Backbone as a printed PyTorch tensor [residue, N CA C, xyz], in Angstrom:
tensor([[[ 17.6040, -22.8120, -16.5260],
         [ 16.6350, -22.3650, -15.5510],
         [ 15.8930, -23.5830, -15.0080]],

        [[ 15.7020, -23.6030, -13.7060],
         [ 14.9500, -24.6800, -13.0660],
         [ 13.4870, -24.5960, -13.4920]],

        [[ 12.8240, -25.7590, -13.4950],
         [ 11.4100, -25.7980, -13.8570],
         [ 10.6200, -26.5590, -12.8040]],

        [[  9.4160, -26.0630, -12.5260],
         [  8.5770, -26.6070, -11.4650],
         [  7.1530, -26.7980, -11.9800]],

        [[  6.5600, -27.9290, -11.6220],
         [  5.1600, -28.2060, -11.9180],
         [  4.3530, -28.0280, -10.6430]],

        [[  3.2950, -27.2310, -10.7130],
         [  2.3790, -27.0360,  -9.5860],
         [  0.9850, -27.4670, -10.0270]],

        [[  0.5730, -28.7050,  -9.6950],
         [ -0.7780, -29.1530, -10.0290],
         [ -1.8130, -28.4320,  -9.1610]],

        [[ -2.8940, -27.9960,  -9.7670],
         [ -3.9660, -27.3090,  -9.0600],
         [ -5.2390, -28.1320,  -9.1450]],

        [[ -5.7360, -28.5500,  -7.9930],
         [ -6.9660, -29.3370,  -7.9330],
         [ -8.0930, -28.4840,  -7.3750]],

        [[ -9.3080, -28.8110,  -7.7530],
         [-10.4730, -28.1310,  -7.1850],
         [-10.3920, -28.2190,  -5.6590]],

        [[-10.5880, -27.0660,  -4.9850],
         [-10.5480, -27.0380,  -3.5310],
         [ -9.1560, -26.8760,  -2.9520]],

        [[ -8.1820, -26.4970,  -3.7820],
         [ -6.8270, -26.2810,  -3.2540],
         [ -6.8180, -25.0430,  -2.3650]],

        [[ -5.8210, -24.9360,  -1.5240],
         [ -5.6360, -23.7530,  -0.6840],
         [ -4.9960, -22.6850,  -1.5560]],

        [[ -5.7890, -21.7000,  -1.9360],
         [ -5.3120, -20.7080,  -2.8940],
         [ -4.1570, -19.8670,  -2.3720]],

        [[ -4.1260, -19.5860,  -1.0840],
         [ -3.0090, -18.8190,  -0.5400],
         [ -1.6940, -19.5550,  -0.7810]],

        [[ -1.7000, -20.8570,  -0.5760],
         [ -0.4930, -21.6630,  -0.8040],
         [ -0.1370, -21.7070,  -2.2830]],

        [[ -1.1160, -21.9950,  -3.1260],
         [ -0.8590, -22.1180,  -4.5630],
         [ -0.2930, -20.8280,  -5.1340]],

        [[ -0.9330, -19.7110,  -4.8490],
         [ -0.4960, -18.4310,  -5.4100],
         [  0.8580, -18.0170,  -4.8390]],

        [[  1.0780, -18.2250,  -3.5490],
         [  2.3620, -17.8650,  -2.9450],
         [  3.4960, -18.6500,  -3.5840]],

        [[  3.3110, -19.9390,  -3.7530],
         [  4.3470, -20.7870,  -4.3620],
         [  4.6440, -20.3170,  -5.7840]],

        [[  3.6020, -20.1900,  -6.5870],
         [  3.7860, -19.7950,  -7.9890],
         [  4.4380, -18.4170,  -8.0790]],

        [[  3.9230, -17.4630,  -7.3190],
         [  4.4230, -16.0900,  -7.3770],
         [  5.8930, -15.9930,  -6.9560]],

        [[  6.2350, -16.5470,  -5.8050],
         [  7.6160, -16.4040,  -5.3190],
         [  8.6140, -17.1260,  -6.2180]],

        [[  8.2640, -18.3170,  -6.7010],
         [  9.1830, -19.0240,  -7.5970],
         [  9.3990, -18.2290,  -8.8760]],

        [[  8.3510, -17.6380,  -9.4070],
         [  8.5000, -16.8220, -10.6180],
         [  9.3210, -15.5650, -10.3430]],

        [[  9.1850, -14.9800,  -9.1760],
         [ 10.0170, -13.8250,  -8.8090],
         [ 11.4990, -14.1930,  -8.8200]],

        [[ 11.7900, -15.4550,  -8.5320],
         [ 13.1760, -15.9360,  -8.5100],
         [ 13.6690, -16.3310,  -9.8950]],

        [[ 12.8250, -16.1860, -10.9150],
         [ 13.2270, -16.5430, -12.2650],
         [ 13.1180, -18.0270, -12.5600]],

        [[ 12.3890, -18.7490, -11.7330],
         [ 12.1900, -20.1910, -11.9220],
         [ 10.9870, -20.3820, -12.8420]],

        [[ 11.0940, -21.2890, -13.7950],
         [  9.9900, -21.5850, -14.6940],
         [  8.9320, -22.4000, -13.9750]],

        [[  7.7420, -21.8580, -13.8530],
         [  6.6460, -22.5410, -13.1560],
         [  5.5160, -22.7980, -14.1380]],

        [[  5.0300, -24.0260, -14.1400],
         [  3.8520, -24.3900, -14.9220],
         [  2.7780, -24.8160, -13.9310]],

        [[  1.6660, -24.0760, -13.9110],
         [  0.5220, -24.5050, -13.1020],
         [ -0.3720, -25.3420, -14.0110]],

        [[ -0.8390, -26.4640, -13.4740],
         [ -1.6050, -27.4030, -14.2950],
         [ -2.8820, -27.8270, -13.5830]],

        [[ -4.0100, -27.5690, -14.2090],
         [ -5.2800, -28.0350, -13.6690],
         [ -5.4710, -29.5110, -13.9850]],

        [[ -6.1950, -30.1960, -13.1330],
         [ -6.4400, -31.6200, -13.3750],
         [ -7.3200, -31.8330, -14.6000]],

        [[ -8.0770, -30.7950, -14.9690],
         [ -8.8870, -30.8280, -16.1850],
         [ -8.8730, -29.4240, -16.7830]],

        [[ -9.7680, -29.1570, -17.7180],
         [ -9.7610, -27.8660, -18.4130],
         [-10.5550, -26.7790, -17.7030]],

        [[-11.1670, -27.0990, -16.5890],
         [-12.0090, -26.1350, -15.8760],
         [-11.1590, -25.1750, -15.0320]],

        [[-11.6140, -23.9320, -14.8380],
         [-10.9490, -23.0710, -13.8610],
         [-11.0020, -23.7660, -12.4940]],

        [[-10.0150, -23.5080, -11.6760],
         [ -9.9220, -24.1530, -10.3600],
         [-10.5130, -23.2240,  -9.3130]],

        [[-11.4860, -23.7240,  -8.5720],
         [-12.0650, -22.9500,  -7.4810],
         [-11.3700, -23.3980,  -6.2060]],

        [[-10.6790, -22.4520,  -5.5640],
         [ -9.9430, -22.7570,  -4.3420],
         [-10.8620, -23.0250,  -3.1640]],

        [[-10.2640, -23.4300,  -2.0560],
         [-11.0260, -23.7900,  -0.8620],
         [-11.7780, -22.6060,  -0.2590]],

        [[-11.3860, -21.3880,  -0.5910],
         [-12.0580, -20.1830,  -0.1020],
         [-12.8570, -19.4870,  -1.2030]],

        [[-13.0270, -20.1630,  -2.3280],
         [-13.8580, -19.6470,  -3.3970],
         [-13.1510, -18.8200,  -4.4470]],

        [[-11.8440, -18.6020,  -4.2940],
         [-11.1030, -17.8440,  -5.2970],
         [-10.9290, -18.7040,  -6.5420]],

        [[-11.1950, -18.1240,  -7.6950],
         [-11.0540, -18.8640,  -8.9430],
         [ -9.6540, -18.6590,  -9.5210]],

        [[ -8.9870, -19.7510,  -9.8420],
         [ -7.6450, -19.7360, -10.4260],
         [ -7.7110, -20.3410, -11.8230]],

        [[ -6.9410, -19.7880, -12.7360],
         [ -6.8700, -20.3370, -14.0810],
         [ -5.4650, -20.8940, -14.2790]],

        [[ -5.3770, -22.2010, -14.4560],
         [ -4.0820, -22.8630, -14.6420],
         [ -3.5060, -22.5230, -16.0120]],

        [[ -2.1910, -22.6310, -16.1190],
         [ -1.5120, -22.3860, -17.3960],
         [ -1.9130, -23.4190, -18.4490]],

        [[ -1.9840, -24.6820, -18.0260],
         [ -2.2670, -25.8040, -18.9240],
         [ -3.0140, -26.8760, -18.1400]],

        [[ -3.4100, -27.9380, -18.8250],
         [ -3.9780, -29.0960, -18.1260],
         [ -2.8350, -30.0130, -17.6970]],

        [[ -3.1250, -30.8860, -16.7660],
         [ -2.1050, -31.8310, -16.2960],
         [ -1.6280, -32.7260, -17.4350]],

        [[ -2.5330, -33.1360, -18.3090],
         [ -2.1120, -33.9730, -19.4450],
         [ -1.1180, -33.2290, -20.3320]],

        [[ -1.3460, -31.9340, -20.5610],
         [ -0.4030, -31.1500, -21.3540],
         [  0.9210, -30.9810, -20.6140]],

        [[  0.8520, -30.7170, -19.3200],
         [  2.0570, -30.4870, -18.5290],
         [  2.9110, -31.7470, -18.4100]],

        [[  2.2810, -32.8970, -18.4050],
         [  2.9970, -34.1620, -18.1850],
         [  3.9200, -34.5300, -19.3410]],

        [[  3.8460, -33.7940, -20.4360],
         [  4.7250, -34.0920, -21.5660],
         [  6.1130, -33.4760, -21.3880]],

        [[  6.2970, -32.6510, -20.3570],
         [  7.5760, -31.9880, -20.0980],
         [  8.2800, -32.6070, -18.8910]],

        [[  9.5580, -32.2930, -18.7570],
         [ 10.3450, -32.7040, -17.5920],
         [ 10.4510, -31.5200, -16.6340]],

        [[ 10.4600, -31.8080, -15.3410],
         [ 10.5540, -30.7690, -14.3160],
         [ 11.6260, -31.1470, -13.3060]],

        [[ 12.1640, -30.1250, -12.6540],
         [ 13.1290, -30.3490, -11.5810],
         [ 12.4260, -30.6200, -10.2640]],

        [[ 11.1680, -30.1710, -10.1720],
         [ 10.4230, -30.3030,  -8.9180],
         [  8.9320, -30.3050,  -9.2250]],

        [[  8.1850, -31.0470,  -8.4030],
         [  6.7250, -30.9610,  -8.4140],
         [  6.3180, -30.5030,  -7.0240]],

        [[  5.4300, -29.5000,  -6.9530],
         [  5.0040, -28.9320,  -5.6810],
         [  3.4850, -29.0450,  -5.5780]],

        [[  3.0220, -29.6680,  -4.4960],
         [  1.5930, -29.8670,  -4.2830],
         [  1.0570, -28.8930,  -3.2380]],

        [[  0.1780, -27.9540,  -3.6440],
         [ -0.5030, -27.1260,  -2.6480],
         [ -1.4950, -28.0020,  -1.8840]],

        [[ -1.7960, -27.6030,  -0.6650],
         [ -2.7370, -28.3710,   0.1490],
         [ -4.1420, -27.8250,   0.0450]],

        [[ -4.8120, -27.8080,   1.1900],
         [ -6.2040, -27.3860,   1.2400],
         [ -7.1160, -28.5880,   1.0340]],

        [[ -8.3670, -28.4110,   1.4710],
         [ -9.3430, -29.4780,   1.3090],
         [-10.5800, -28.9300,   0.6170]],

        [[-11.0930, -29.6400,  -0.3310],
         [-10.7700, -31.0140,  -0.7180],
         [ -9.6500, -31.1300,  -1.7500]],

        [[ -8.8800, -30.0640,  -1.9550],
         [ -7.8320, -30.0790,  -2.9710],
         [ -6.8370, -31.2180,  -2.8180]],

        [[ -6.3500, -31.4250,  -1.5800],
         [ -5.3690, -32.5010,  -1.3700],
         [ -5.9890, -33.8610,  -1.6790]],

        [[ -7.2470, -34.0430,  -1.2980],
         [ -7.9220, -35.3130,  -1.6150],
         [ -8.0810, -35.4800,  -3.1280]],

        [[ -8.3890, -34.3980,  -3.8200],
         [ -8.5310, -34.4790,  -5.2740],
         [ -7.2080, -34.8200,  -5.9460]],

        [[ -6.1070, -34.2600,  -5.4480],
         [ -4.7890, -34.6550,  -5.9680],
         [ -4.5220, -36.1280,  -5.6700]],

        [[ -4.8370, -36.5290,  -4.4330],
         [ -4.5670, -37.9000,  -3.9930],
         [ -5.3660, -38.9310,  -4.7800]],

        [[ -6.5320, -38.5530,  -5.2420],
         [ -7.3920, -39.4830,  -5.9800],
         [ -7.1040, -39.5190,  -7.4750]],

        [[ -6.0920, -38.7820,  -7.9130],
         [ -5.7420, -38.7490,  -9.3350],
         [ -4.4910, -39.5980,  -9.5710]],

        [[ -4.6310, -40.7470, -10.2490],
         [ -3.4830, -41.6360, -10.4510],
         [ -2.3390, -40.9850, -11.2270]],

        [[ -2.6430, -39.9730, -12.0370],
         [ -1.5740, -39.2830, -12.7730],
         [ -0.6210, -38.5850, -11.8150]],

        [[ -1.1560, -38.0250, -10.7300],
         [ -0.3190, -37.3460,  -9.7350],
         [  0.6210, -38.3530,  -9.0900]],

        [[  0.0970, -39.5030,  -8.6940],
         [  0.9440, -40.5370,  -8.0770],
         [  2.0250, -40.9920,  -9.0470]],

        [[  1.6760, -41.1420, -10.3110],
         [  2.6600, -41.5390, -11.3160],
         [  3.7620, -40.5040, -11.4830]],

        [[  3.3810, -39.2360, -11.5350],
         [  4.3730, -38.1680, -11.6540],
         [  5.2780, -38.1230, -10.4240]],

        [[  4.6930, -38.2350,  -9.2380],
         [  5.4840, -38.2040,  -8.0030],
         [  6.5040, -39.3490,  -7.9650]],

        [[  6.0520, -40.5290,  -8.3340],
         [  6.9660, -41.6850,  -8.3210],
         [  8.0710, -41.5250,  -9.3540]],

        [[  7.7420, -41.0120, -10.5280],
         [  8.7620, -40.7860, -11.5630],
         [  9.7790, -39.7520, -11.1100]],

        [[  9.3140, -38.6880, -10.4560],
         [ 10.2190, -37.6670,  -9.9420],
         [ 11.1770, -38.2790,  -8.9220]],

        [[ 10.6430, -39.0730,  -8.0160],
         [ 11.4600, -39.6900,  -6.9680],
         [ 12.4620, -40.6650,  -7.5650]],

        [[ 12.0160, -41.4940,  -8.4880],
         [ 12.9050, -42.4910,  -9.1050],
         [ 14.0520, -41.8460,  -9.8610]],

        [[ 13.8350, -40.6370, -10.3730],
         [ 14.8920, -39.9560, -11.1230],
         [ 15.6950, -38.9880, -10.2480]],

        [[ 15.4390, -38.9980,  -8.9370],
         [ 16.2130, -38.1770,  -8.0220],
         [ 15.8360, -36.7110,  -8.0100]],

        [[ 14.6520, -36.4000,  -8.5390],
         [ 14.2100, -35.0060,  -8.5540],
         [ 13.3380, -34.7170,  -7.3290]],

        [[ 13.0560, -33.4550,  -7.0990],
         [ 12.3780, -33.0070,  -5.8830],
         [ 10.8680, -33.1680,  -5.9420]],

        [[ 10.3020, -33.5440,  -4.7810],
         [  8.8640, -33.5210,  -4.5620],
         [  8.6300, -32.6680,  -3.3200]],

        [[  7.6190, -31.8340,  -3.3620],
         [  7.3310, -30.9480,  -2.2440],
         [  5.8240, -30.8560,  -2.0580]],

        [[  5.4090, -30.7140,  -0.7930],
         [  3.9840, -30.6460,  -0.4910],
         [  3.7750, -29.8540,   0.7900]],

        [[  2.6710, -29.1270,   0.8350],
         [  2.3560, -28.2830,   1.9890],
         [  0.9520, -28.5790,   2.4960]],

        [[  0.7370, -28.3610,   3.7840],
         [ -0.5720, -28.4290,   4.4160],
         [ -1.0910, -29.8770,   4.4350]],

        [[ -2.2000, -30.1470,   3.7840],
         [ -2.7450, -31.5090,   3.7320],
         [ -2.1080, -32.3490,   2.6310]],

        [[ -1.3810, -31.7250,   1.7140],
         [ -0.8370, -32.4450,   0.5560],
         [  0.2710, -33.4550,   0.8720]],

        [[  1.0040, -33.3580,   2.0000],
         [  1.9680, -34.4300,   2.2770],
         [  1.3280, -35.8190,   2.3470]],

        [[  0.0180, -35.8750,   2.5900],
         [ -0.6280, -37.1910,   2.6000],
         [ -0.6250, -37.8250,   1.2040]],

        [[ -0.5680, -36.9990,   0.1710],
         [ -0.4650, -37.5360,  -1.1890],
         [  0.8970, -38.2290,  -1.3460]],

        [[  1.9470, -37.6040,  -0.8060],
         [  3.2730, -38.2250,  -0.8300],
         [  3.2640, -39.5150,  -0.0160]],

        [[  2.5910, -39.4920,   1.1360],
         [  2.5270, -40.6820,   1.9900],
         [  1.8190, -41.8260,   1.2760]],

        [[  0.6780, -41.5420,   0.6700],
         [ -0.0820, -42.5880,  -0.0220],
         [  0.6820, -43.1380,  -1.2230]],

        [[  1.5340, -42.2930,  -1.8260],
         [  2.3660, -42.7460,  -2.9450],
         [  3.5820, -43.5250,  -2.4600]],

        [[  3.7480, -43.6340,  -1.1320],
         [  4.8550, -44.3960,  -0.5630],
         [  6.1810, -43.6510,  -0.5560]],

        [[  6.1420, -42.3180,  -0.5990],
         [  7.3690, -41.5400,  -0.7440],
         [  7.8950, -40.9550,   0.5600]],

        [[  7.2050, -41.2120,   1.6860],
         [  7.6620, -40.6460,   2.9590],
         [  8.3480, -41.6610,   3.8590]],

        [[  8.4310, -42.8960,   3.4320],
         [  9.0400, -43.9430,   4.2610],
         [ 10.4620, -43.5730,   4.6520]],

        [[ 10.7410, -43.6050,   5.9720],
         [ 12.0690, -43.3240,   6.4830],
         [ 12.4500, -41.8590,   6.4500]],

        [[ 11.5270, -40.9890,   6.1280],
         [ 11.8150, -39.5600,   5.9970],
         [ 11.3590, -38.7920,   7.2440]],

        [[ 11.9060, -37.6120,   7.3870],
         [ 11.4750, -36.6410,   8.3930],
         [ 10.5870, -35.6500,   7.6530]],

        [[  9.3410, -35.4390,   8.1440],
         [  8.3600, -34.6370,   7.4180],
         [  7.4970, -33.8170,   8.3740]],

        [[  6.7190, -32.9120,   7.7820],
         [  5.7020, -32.1800,   8.5200],
         [  4.4690, -32.0290,   7.6330]],

        [[  3.3950, -31.5140,   8.2130],
         [  2.1420, -31.3070,   7.4760],
         [  1.2060, -30.4840,   8.3420]],

        [[  0.0310, -30.1950,   7.8210],
         [ -1.0260, -29.6140,   8.6350],
         [ -1.3520, -30.6400,   9.7250]],

        [[ -1.5660, -30.2030,  10.9660],
         [ -1.8530, -31.1620,  12.0390],
         [ -2.9840, -32.1320,  11.6630]],

        [[ -2.7160, -33.4060,  11.8010],
         [ -3.7040, -34.4460,  11.5280],
         [ -3.7310, -34.9520,  10.0980]],

        [[ -3.0950, -34.2540,   9.1680],
         [ -3.1620, -34.6520,   7.7560],
         [ -2.5050, -35.9940,   7.4920]],

        [[ -1.5210, -36.3600,   8.2940],
         [ -0.8230, -37.6390,   8.0850],
         [ -1.2800, -38.7160,   9.0650]],

        [[ -2.3840, -38.4450,   9.7460],
         [ -2.9300, -39.4310,  10.6770],
         [ -3.2700, -40.7180,   9.9290]],

        [[ -2.8680, -41.8390,  10.4840],
         [ -3.1290, -43.1290,   9.8580],
         [ -1.9910, -43.6130,   8.9750]],

        [[ -1.0350, -42.7580,   8.6880],
         [  0.1460, -43.1490,   7.9090],
         [  1.3050, -43.3640,   8.8610]],

        [[  2.2060, -44.2770,   8.4910],
         [  3.3450, -44.6010,   9.3530],
         [  4.6110, -44.6820,   8.5250]],

        [[  5.7420, -44.8190,   9.2310],
         [  7.0040, -45.0570,   8.5550],
         [  7.8630, -43.8300,   8.3570]],

        [[  7.4980, -42.7260,   8.9930],
         [  8.2690, -41.4900,   8.8690],
         [  8.3770, -40.8480,  10.2440]],

        [[  9.2870, -39.8950,  10.3730],
         [  9.4230, -39.1160,  11.6060],
         [  8.7010, -37.7940,  11.4020]],

        [[  7.7320, -37.5110,  12.2610],
         [  6.9400, -36.2910,  12.1380],
         [  7.5760, -35.1620,  12.9420]],

        [[  7.7170, -33.9960,  12.3240],
         [  8.2610, -32.8070,  12.9870],
         [  7.2350, -31.6880,  12.9180]],

        [[  7.2620, -30.8010,  13.8990],
         [  6.3070, -29.6840,  13.9120],
         [  6.9650, -28.3790,  13.4890]],

        [[  7.9940, -28.4670,  12.6900],
         [  8.6810, -27.2820,  12.1890],
         [  7.9070, -26.7170,  10.9930]],

        [[  8.1000, -25.4170,  10.6840],
         [  7.3730, -24.8190,   9.5630],
         [  7.6770, -25.4690,   8.2160]],

        [[  8.9400, -25.7870,   7.9750],
         [  9.3720, -26.4110,   6.7270],
         [ 10.3950, -27.4820,   7.0770]],

        [[ 10.2430, -28.6580,   6.4810],
         [ 11.1800, -29.7550,   6.7270],
         [ 11.6640, -30.2950,   5.3800]],

        [[ 12.9750, -30.3550,   5.2400],
         [ 13.5570, -30.9690,   4.0390],
         [ 14.3190, -32.2070,   4.4510]],

        [[ 14.0240, -33.3200,   3.7990],
         [ 14.7570, -34.5700,   3.9910],
         [ 15.1210, -35.0710,   2.6010]],

        [[ 16.3550, -34.8050,   2.2080],
         [ 16.7940, -35.1770,   0.8700],
         [ 16.0150, -34.4200,  -0.1780]],

        [[ 15.3770, -35.1490,  -1.0680],
         [ 14.6280, -34.5180,  -2.1590],
         [ 13.1460, -34.3150,  -1.8380]],

        [[ 12.7660, -34.5180,  -0.5820],
         [ 11.3750, -34.3230,  -0.1580],
         [ 11.3120, -33.1110,   0.7700]],

        [[ 10.4230, -32.1640,   0.4200],
         [ 10.2640, -30.9440,   1.2140],
         [  8.7900, -30.8180,   1.5730]],

        [[  8.5100, -30.6360,   2.8780],
         [  7.1320, -30.5250,   3.3390],
         [  6.9850, -29.2890,   4.2230]],

        [[  5.7350, -28.8200,   4.3570],
         [  5.4670, -27.6370,   5.1580],
         [  4.0900, -27.7520,   5.7960]],

        [[  3.8180, -26.9040,   6.8000],
         [  2.6620, -27.0430,   7.6760],
         [  1.3310, -26.5180,   7.1270]],

        [[  1.3220, -25.3430,   6.5110],
         [  0.0310, -24.8180,   6.0980],
         [  0.1170, -23.4050,   5.5540]],

        [[ -1.0270, -22.7370,   5.3930],
         [ -1.0460, -21.4160,   4.7790],
         [ -0.0840, -20.4220,   5.4250]],

        [[  0.0340, -20.4640,   6.7410],
         [  0.9100, -19.5330,   7.4410],
         [  2.3870, -19.7690,   7.1910]],

        [[  2.7380, -20.9210,   6.6600],
         [  4.1500, -21.2300,   6.3680],
         [  4.4390, -21.2060,   4.8760]],

        [[  3.4660, -20.8020,   4.0710],
         [  3.6180, -20.8580,   2.6120],
         [  4.7920, -20.0220,   2.1100]],

        [[  5.0040, -18.8610,   2.6940],
         [  6.1010, -18.0130,   2.2370],
         [  7.4550, -18.6460,   2.5940]],

        [[  7.5820, -19.1590,   3.8050],
         [  8.8250, -19.8380,   4.1990],
         [  9.0800, -21.0540,   3.3050]],

        [[  8.0280, -21.7800,   3.0070],
         [  8.1050, -22.9510,   2.1380],
         [  8.6040, -22.5540,   0.7540]],

        [[  7.9760, -21.5490,   0.1550],
         [  8.3700, -21.1140,  -1.1900],
         [  9.8090, -20.6010,  -1.2040]],

        [[ 10.2140, -19.8910,  -0.1650],
         [ 11.5990, -19.4090,  -0.0940],
         [ 12.5830, -20.5680,   0.0130]],

        [[ 12.2210, -21.6120,   0.7450],
         [ 13.0770, -22.8030,   0.8230],
         [ 13.1860, -23.4680,  -0.5490]],

        [[ 12.0890, -23.5240,  -1.2820],
         [ 12.1110, -24.1100,  -2.6240],
         [ 13.0330, -23.3060,  -3.5300]],

        [[ 12.9840, -21.9780,  -3.4160],
         [ 13.8720, -21.1200,  -4.2100],
         [ 15.3290, -21.4350,  -3.8850]],

        [[ 15.6360, -21.5430,  -2.6090],
         [ 17.0160, -21.8240,  -2.2140],
         [ 17.4910, -23.1670,  -2.7610]],

        [[ 16.6370, -24.1640,  -2.7110],
         [ 16.9830, -25.4980,  -3.2070],
         [ 17.2170, -25.4810,  -4.7210]],

        [[ 16.3690, -24.7590,  -5.4400],
         [ 16.4390, -24.7510,  -6.9030],
         [ 17.4770, -23.7810,  -7.4590]],

        [[ 17.8550, -22.7890,  -6.6670],
         [ 18.8500, -21.8140,  -7.1300],
         [ 19.9950, -21.7830,  -6.1300]],

        [[ 19.9720, -20.8030,  -5.2350],
         [ 20.9740, -20.7370,  -4.1720],
         [ 20.4910, -19.7700,  -3.0940]],

        [[ 21.2710, -19.6700,  -2.0340],
         [ 20.8840, -18.8300,  -0.8930],
         [ 20.8000, -17.3510,  -1.2850]],

        [[ 21.6880, -16.8980,  -2.1560],
         [ 21.6720, -15.4790,  -2.5160],
         [ 20.3940, -15.1120,  -3.2710]],

        [[ 19.8880, -15.9880,  -4.1310],
         [ 18.6330, -15.7170,  -4.8480],
         [ 17.4640, -15.7070,  -3.8580]],

        [[ 17.4690, -16.6410,  -2.9260],
         [ 16.4250, -16.6520,  -1.8910],
         [ 16.4440, -15.3320,  -1.1330]],

        [[ 17.6430, -14.9110,  -0.6950],
         [ 17.7770, -13.6720,   0.0730],
         [ 17.3170, -12.4660,  -0.7420]],

        [[ 17.6270, -12.4620,  -2.0280],
         [ 17.2210, -11.3640,  -2.9160],
         [ 15.6970, -11.2790,  -3.0080]],

        [[ 15.0480, -12.4140,  -3.2220],
         [ 13.5850, -12.4450,  -3.3070],
         [ 12.9780, -12.0470,  -1.9690]],

        [[ 13.5200, -12.5810,  -0.8930],
         [ 12.9750, -12.2920,   0.4360],
         [ 13.1270, -10.8090,   0.7880]],

        [[ 14.2670, -10.2120,   0.4620],
         [ 14.4890,  -8.7920,   0.7570],
         [ 13.4660,  -7.9190,   0.0370]],

        [[ 13.1590,  -8.2500,  -1.1940],
         [ 12.1910,  -7.4620,  -1.9680],
         [ 10.7770,  -7.5750,  -1.4050]],

        [[ 10.5180,  -8.6180,  -0.6180],
         [  9.2010,  -8.8010,  -0.0160],
         [  9.0070,  -7.9480,   1.2370]],

        [[ 10.0950,  -7.3690,   1.7320],
         [ 10.0610,  -6.5520,   2.9420],
         [  9.6400,  -7.3690,   4.1680]],

        [[ 10.0880,  -8.6150,   4.1970],
         [  9.8510,  -9.4540,   5.3820],
         [ 10.8190,  -9.0350,   6.4820]],

        [[ 10.4100,  -9.2080,   7.7330],
         [ 11.3450,  -8.8940,   8.8060],
         [ 12.5420,  -9.8480,   8.7530]],

        [[ 13.7050,  -9.4040,   9.2460],
         [ 14.8970, -10.2580,   9.2050],
         [ 14.6930, -11.5570,   9.9920]],

        [[ 15.3220, -12.6210,   9.5050],
         [ 15.2900, -13.9140,  10.2030],
         [ 16.1290, -13.8070,  11.4600]],

        [[ 15.7210, -14.5510,  12.4590],
         [ 16.4470, -14.5540,  13.7320],
         [ 17.5890, -15.5030,  13.7730]]])
């Protein structure tokens, strides 16, 4: 079974965090949500989330993918944590997946992981960073890096992650159960 780490920082976009965790678990993917400390995480809209473990506890395991929810100041809190940068670089060096949505692609940029890549983000989140091709698509995958625009694309993002970690039939199965309208 594939395994995914979802770090949760104070001020994260709760719609993104919960959508990612929920849909991946519906697909039978092992998801570990990890708070940066032992405190409950208060999302950007005030929703309180309780992580499965702390980041220090989660860092003792291996994962197939790390997924960063966005939101502010959540993305900044992830970006200011050197453990996150270390995990992202280790994932990249070992050929495993890194994914980020909304404002969180800037964490990948600051870690130097977007160079030469095609990416997307919440408008303006990557301002001041260079070395990548910016796209305005809902979800962009370039090799082992997957990025997405924001809360409104969270479901498409999570479904893409399912497809990458399992296969198209599992994605379709999860999507059908959600009663989403058919893709065009």
